[in-house]
C-alpha positions as CSV (number, residue, x, y, z in Angstrom):
1,X,137.8,-47.1,-58.3
2,X,138.4,-50.6,-59.6
3,X,141.5,-51.3,-61.5
4,X,142.1,-54.1,-64.0
5,X,144.0,-57.2,-62.9
6,X,144.1,-60.5,-64.9
7,X,140.6,-61.8,-65.5
8,X,138.7,-59.7,-63.0
9,X,138.7,-56.1,-61.8
10,X,140.0,-55.5,-58.3
11,X,139.4,-52.7,-55.9
12,X,142.3,-50.4,-55.3
13,X,142.5,-50.4,-51.5
14,X,145.9,-48.7,-51.2
15,X,144.4,-45.4,-49.9
16,X,141.9,-46.9,-47.5
17,X,142.4,-46.0,-43.8
18,X,142.9,-48.8,-41.3
19,X,140.4,-48.6,-38.4
20,X,140.5,-52.1,-36.9
21,X,142.8,-55.0,-36.2
22,X,143.3,-58.5,-37.7
23,X,140.9,-61.4,-37.2
24,X,141.4,-64.9,-38.5
25,X,144.6,-66.7,-39.7
26,X,145.5,-64.4,-42.6
27,X,147.0,-60.9,-42.2
28,X,144.4,-58.2,-42.5
29,X,142.3,-55.6,-40.7
30,X,139.2,-53.4,-40.9
31,X,139.6,-50.5,-43.5
32,X,137.4,-47.6,-44.4
33,X,137.2,-46.6,-48.0
34,X,136.9,-43.1,-49.4
35,X,133.1,-43.2,-49.1
36,X,133.3,-44.2,-45.4
37,X,132.3,-47.8,-46.1
38,X,134.1,-50.3,-43.9
39,X,135.6,-53.5,-45.3
40,X,137.5,-56.3,-43.7
41,X,140.6,-56.7,-46.0
42,X,142.9,-59.7,-45.7
43,X,145.9,-60.8,-47.8
44,X,146.0,-64.6,-48.4
45,X,149.4,-66.1,-49.2
46,X,148.6,-66.3,-53.0
47,X,146.6,-64.4,-55.5
48,X,144.9,-67.7,-56.5
49,X,143.7,-68.2,-52.9
50,X,142.2,-64.8,-53.0
51,X,140.4,-65.6,-56.3
52,X,139.2,-68.9,-54.9
53,X,137.6,-67.1,-51.9
54,X,135.8,-64.5,-54.0
55,X,134.5,-67.3,-56.3
56,X,133.2,-69.3,-53.4
57,X,131.4,-66.3,-52.1
58,X,129.7,-65.8,-55.5
59,X,128.7,-69.5,-55.7
60,X,127.2,-69.3,-52.2
61,X,125.1,-66.5,-53.5
62,X,124.0,-68.6,-56.5
63,X,122.7,-71.1,-53.9
64,X,120.7,-68.4,-52.1
65,X,122.9,-68.4,-49.1
66,X,123.4,-65.1,-47.3
67,X,127.0,-63.7,-47.7
68,X,128.5,-60.2,-47.7
69,X,129.7,-58.3,-50.7
70,X,133.2,-59.6,-51.3
71,X,135.6,-58.4,-54.0
72,X,139.2,-58.9,-55.0
73,X,141.3,-55.9,-53.9
74,X,144.9,-54.8,-54.1
75,X,146.7,-53.3,-51.2
76,X,150.5,-52.6,-50.8
77,X,151.1,-54.4,-54.1
78,X,149.4,-57.6,-53.0
79,X,146.2,-59.3,-54.0
80,X,143.7,-59.2,-51.2
81,X,140.1,-60.1,-50.4
82,X,137.8,-57.2,-49.3
83,X,134.6,-58.1,-47.5
84,X,132.0,-55.4,-46.7
85,X,131.4,-55.2,-43.0
86,X,128.0,-56.3,-41.6
87,X,126.4,-55.9,-38.2
88,X,125.9,-59.0,-36.2
89,X,127.1,-61.3,-33.5
90,X,129.1,-64.5,-34.1
91,X,127.3,-67.8,-33.5
92,X,129.2,-68.1,-30.2
93,X,127.9,-64.7,-29.1
94,X,124.3,-65.0,-30.2
95,X,121.8,-64.9,-27.3
96,X,119.4,-67.8,-26.7
97,X,116.3,-66.0,-28.2
98,X,118.1,-66.0,-31.6
99,X,119.4,-69.6,-31.3
100,X,116.4,-71.4,-32.9
101,X,116.1,-69.2,-35.9
102,X,119.9,-69.2,-36.3
103,X,120.0,-73.0,-36.2
104,X,117.4,-73.2,-39.0
105,X,119.3,-70.6,-41.0
106,X,122.6,-72.4,-40.6
107,X,121.0,-75.6,-41.9
108,X,119.6,-74.0,-45.0
109,X,123.2,-73.5,-46.2
110,X,124.4,-77.0,-45.4
111,X,124.3,-78.3,-49.0
112,X,126.2,-75.3,-50.2
113,X,128.8,-75.8,-47.6
114,X,129.1,-79.4,-48.7
115,X,129.1,-78.6,-52.4
116,X,131.9,-76.0,-51.9
117,X,133.9,-78.3,-49.6
118,X,133.8,-75.6,-46.9
119,X,134.9,-77.7,-44.0
120,X,135.8,-74.6,-42.1
121,X,132.5,-72.9,-42.6
122,X,132.0,-72.2,-38.9
123,X,135.5,-71.3,-37.9
124,X,137.3,-72.7,-34.8
125,X,135.5,-70.1,-32.6
126,X,132.2,-70.1,-34.5
127,X,133.3,-66.7,-35.9
128,X,133.0,-67.4,-39.6
129,X,129.3,-66.8,-39.4
130,X,127.4,-63.9,-37.9
131,X,123.8,-63.7,-36.7
132,X,121.7,-60.7,-37.4
133,X,119.1,-59.2,-35.1
134,X,116.4,-61.3,-36.9
135,X,118.3,-64.5,-36.5
136,X,119.5,-64.7,-40.1
137,X,122.9,-66.3,-40.4
138,X,125.5,-64.8,-42.8
139,X,128.6,-66.8,-43.8
140,X,131.3,-64.2,-43.8
141,X,134.5,-66.1,-44.4
142,X,134.9,-68.5,-47.4
143,X,138.7,-68.9,-47.1
144,X,138.4,-72.6,-46.6
145,X,136.1,-73.4,-49.4
146,X,136.7,-75.0,-52.8
147,X,140.3,-75.9,-53.5
148,X,142.0,-74.3,-50.5
149,X,142.2,-74.8,-46.8
150,X,141.7,-71.7,-44.7
151,X,145.4,-71.1,-44.1
152,X,146.3,-71.4,-47.7
153,X,147.4,-74.9,-48.6
154,X,145.7,-76.8,-51.4
155,X,143.3,-79.6,-50.6
156,X,144.3,-83.0,-52.1
157,X,140.8,-84.4,-52.3
158,X,138.6,-81.7,-54.0
159,X,136.9,-83.7,-56.7
160,X,133.6,-84.8,-58.2
161,X,132.4,-86.7,-55.1
162,X,130.9,-84.6,-52.3
163,X,132.4,-86.4,-49.3
164,X,131.4,-83.4,-47.1
165,X,127.7,-84.4,-47.4
166,X,128.6,-87.1,-44.9
167,X,131.7,-85.7,-43.1
168,X,130.1,-82.3,-42.2
169,X,127.4,-84.4,-40.3
170,X,129.9,-86.8,-38.7
171,X,131.1,-85.8,-35.2
172,X,134.2,-87.9,-35.6
173,X,135.2,-86.1,-38.8
174,X,134.1,-82.5,-38.1
175,X,132.7,-82.0,-34.6
176,X,132.0,-78.3,-35.0
177,X,129.9,-78.7,-38.2
178,X,128.2,-81.8,-37.0
179,X,127.0,-80.1,-33.8
180,X,124.8,-78.0,-36.2
181,X,124.2,-80.4,-39.1
182,X,124.0,-83.9,-37.6
183,X,120.4,-83.6,-36.4
184,X,119.0,-82.2,-39.7
185,X,115.8,-84.0,-40.7
186,X,115.3,-85.6,-44.1
187,X,113.1,-82.7,-45.2
188,X,115.6,-80.2,-44.0
189,X,118.4,-82.0,-46.0
190,X,116.2,-82.1,-49.1
191,X,115.3,-78.4,-48.8
192,X,118.9,-77.5,-48.5
193,X,120.0,-79.7,-51.4
194,X,117.4,-78.2,-53.7
195,X,119.2,-74.8,-53.3
196,X,122.3,-76.3,-54.9
197,X,120.8,-78.8,-57.4
198,X,118.6,-76.0,-58.9
199,X,121.7,-74.0,-60.0
200,X,122.1,-74.2,-63.8
201,X,125.4,-75.3,-65.4
202,X,125.6,-72.1,-67.4
203,X,125.4,-70.0,-64.1
204,X,128.2,-72.1,-62.6
205,X,130.4,-71.7,-65.7
206,X,129.7,-67.9,-65.8
207,X,130.7,-67.5,-62.2
208,X,134.0,-69.3,-62.6
209,X,134.9,-67.6,-65.9
210,X,134.2,-64.2,-64.3
211,X,137.0,-64.9,-61.9
212,X,139.4,-67.2,-63.8
213,X,138.6,-66.5,-67.5
214,X,138.8,-69.2,-70.1
215,X,141.4,-71.9,-70.1
216,X,142.2,-75.4,-68.8
217,X,142.1,-74.5,-65.1
218,X,138.8,-72.8,-65.4
219,X,137.3,-75.7,-67.4
220,X,138.4,-78.2,-64.8
221,X,136.9,-76.2,-62.0
222,X,133.6,-75.8,-63.9
223,X,133.5,-79.5,-64.6
224,X,134.2,-80.3,-61.0
225,X,131.6,-78.0,-59.6
226,X,128.9,-79.4,-62.0
227,X,129.9,-82.9,-61.1
228,X,129.6,-82.1,-57.4
229,X,126.2,-80.5,-57.9
230,X,125.1,-83.7,-59.8
231,X,126.5,-85.9,-57.0
232,X,124.3,-84.0,-54.5
233,X,121.3,-84.5,-56.8
234,X,121.9,-88.3,-56.8
235,X,122.2,-88.2,-53.0
236,X,118.9,-86.4,-52.7
237,X,117.2,-89.2,-54.6
238,X,118.2,-91.7,-52.0
239,X,117.1,-89.7,-48.9
240,X,114.2,-91.5,-47.3
241,X,114.7,-94.6,-49.5
242,X,117.8,-96.2,-47.8
């Protein structure tokens, strides 16, 4: 059952049974809840990093990007992130017959990755995304999105300008991301951008307040996300004209 915590309810994972080991840079593992549902539960260094990741997941969903069910949780007295387990192969494991569809699916989420400053969207070993049997790509780890780096330090340059629109396609700045995004056509870029630019300001504000409540920090984050969306809209107007 969820229990109250600050501005958002969190899952009480204290009684969940551990059935699998840690993956990624933060302590965690696979746990089974009382209903037999399996979750990957990790404990970031701070409660704010946990909130940041849950918010990023919800913002991806607003952009129509496939993500798992992700909730704040509490285990052993610590704030944690619980992500419902899904079946699929990592991008590195996906067989050739799924590659074309997966490549298209990855590109559909490019603008959301840029909007949310998710420079670690793929993971070092291409394990932050999984590919389903139909070739759909699901982004399963948003720990490096928004204000935080994947290992828990705050970014110093998360602001109103979406530098990631360029850097995620630049092999000198982000070779892993660019290996998927650099070859996107103008039409593919525009299609991806529309997924973000169509999100209303009220929806963005509601998503942030659901995690952070009201206050100066929440207001700043809302303003930044709206400014970043608008920056992407301006960039979209110049595609094909430069």
